Phi, psi and omega in degrees: 000131180284170183301320181292319177295320178297319179295322175295321179295319179295317180298316181294318179299319181294320178295318177301315179296314183296326181276348186297327179068191182290147177283324182218152175235132178237130180230129178280116180270155177299143177286126182302331179275358178082006178284151177283141177222163178208153180222135173256124178256125180237131173221115184066236181262357183259138178235146173230130178260122178260108187243347182240149174308135177074009165295145185227158173222142175244133177259121181225196181292330182269002182113185182284137177228133179287147171210149179274151178223181181212166178299325181290320179296315179299316180297316181295319185273323189236012185305317184291322180290323178297318184290337179278352180294147172291153176294147178292154180304146176241144184236141181226154173229125174248144183248159186236155173292142183307127174073008185230167173258031182258128179294149169291165183299319180298318181289332174300326179283335181283333185306322179295321179295321182293316182293326178295323176295319175301317183292337178292342187258133183299321177226094184281145174230121188237131174243129181240122181243115182271144181224163176226170169275193188261010176281129177100174186281163176302316181298317181292319181289326175299311181296315180295320180297320177291322176298317180297316177299318179296326176297318178297312180304315180300321177296322178288315184290333176292340177263008173105001177280130179298136184298332180284357176268356183240121174258128180245145182221140172248123182253000178059226180257020182287327186235079183289136173286326181234108179302128177223169171286169177294145175085010182260129183273078184265115186301326185287347177269345179274086190212169162235139174255132184243124174247121181251120180239000000 
């Protein structure tokens, strides 16, 4: 290759490298629950701490570099990708009358909120885990916790949710919300936990 051709190849390579820009961009989004979060981005020997919503870092040939961003910039550049994300899981707890598979009055009012959350999702996936307090035998509590989970499933299927979209599990008195001795009628343990994904 002659000297002129070699010079042109080096110039083209330099232009390609100069135009390549950053390989990756990282932007810290606000936590949906409002909690403070932070991320440390490290590339080579350079570190950038992203501690505020919309702080950004670009990874390039010279290492990580901080840059400011905004909600508007993120929406303009990544809005379609963000809109395509699935909704984060939602969790609910419903409580039961002692020894029964009947909701407390307060929990009856919450059922509508749970179903509204299910309806927001194009393809809902629901897990219902039944629990009991420590009154009664392990066998009776296992059956009662499963029965409570099945009552919730029946309430959802009665409103049109396909039964195969609801998984029910009975945990009896194995996973107490409030640790107690055996034989204690603790209302906060008589519950179902519902995870909507």
